[in-house]
N, C-alpha and C positions, 0 to 999 in steps of 0.2 A: 217074121223073116221066112223066106222060102229056103228050103233045104239046099237047092242047087245054087242059087245065086248069092246067098248070104244077105240079101236085101229084104226089107219088110215089104209086104204086099201093100199097094196103095189102097187107102180106105175111101169108100164111097158111102155117103148117106143118101138113101132114097126116101123122099118125103111125098106121100100121096095118101089121100083118105080112102082109097079103094084097095082093100087088102089083096085082091087077086092081081091087080096091077103091080103093087109093091113086090109081091112074090115073084111075078114074072120078070120084072126088071132085076130084082136081086139074083134070080137064077142065071140070067144072061150075063150079068156082071161077074158073078162068082165063077161061072164057067170060063170066063176070059181071064181069071186070075186075080180079080180084085177081092178085097175083104169088104163085106157089105153089112151095113146096119140100116135100120129103117125107122121111120116115124110116121104117124098118121095125121099130123097137123103141124102147123108152123110153131106153135108153142112147144110141143114135144121136140121138134127139130132143133130149136134154139138150145134146149137142155142137152140134147145129144151132141150138138156141136161143141158145147163147153166141155163135155165129158170125154168124147172120143177124138176130137180135133181131126175131122175128116180131111182128105186131100181135095175132095170135090163133093158138091151137093147136087143131086138131081131133084128138082123142086117143082111140084104141081102148083098151079095158081089158085084154083078153086077148091078150097078146103074149109071145113068148119073150124071153130075156135080162133085160129089165126090163119088168114089166107097167105098165098105165096107172095103177093105184092108186099104185104107188111113184113113178112119173114125176110125177103130180099132186102128191104129197106133197113131192117134191124141189123142184118149181117153186114151190110155195106157201111152203116153208121158206126159200128164198133171197131176200133182199131185192132182189137184182138182177132177179129174174124173177117175184116174187110179184104184180106188177101186170099180167102178161100174161094176158088172159082165155083160159080153156080150155073148149072145148065137147067133151063126151064123146060119142063115137059108138060104140055097142056094141049087141050083140044081148041083153045082160043087162039087160032092162027093170027088174029088181028092184034094180039098182044106182043108180037115179035119186036117191033121197033121200040115200043115203050119199055119193055123189060131189058132189052139190050142197052138202051140209053140209061137205064137205071143201074146198070152195072153187071148184068148177067153176062156170063162168058159164052153161052151158047143157047140154042133154042131148038126144041124138037116138038113136032106136032103129033098128037095122038090120032089114030092108033100108032104106037111106036114100033118101028122096025128095029130089031136087035142090032143090025149092022150100023144103022144110023146112031143109035144110042152109044155104041162102043166108039164110033168115030168122034162124036161130040165130046164124050168123056175124055178120050185121048187128046183131042185138040185143047180142051180146057186144062189139061195137065201139062201140056207142052210149054 
């Protein structure tokens, strides 16, 4: 909860295998008033989603252990998580139509502009 509004801050889970990028995205989102958690791969993301129940997930596609495509499919297939919006954040611009058709709520290409990130997260939450 925030002290001024009495409402809890919206939770964002940032999933990317590059620590510097996770940190940068987390910093931008935290500065905008979001509560942020992070995970380094899809398998860790699924565990975090079960634990923290984020309001939105920002998800990279190319990661070790479990990639973003498999993670998105698992989130969409589970009735407990299918309603959580997922914003894809990737350098693979050619994946836009496929991931949106698979259920992603938004798409951002790397390198990520903080304003674009905040806009996509806000749209996903609307």
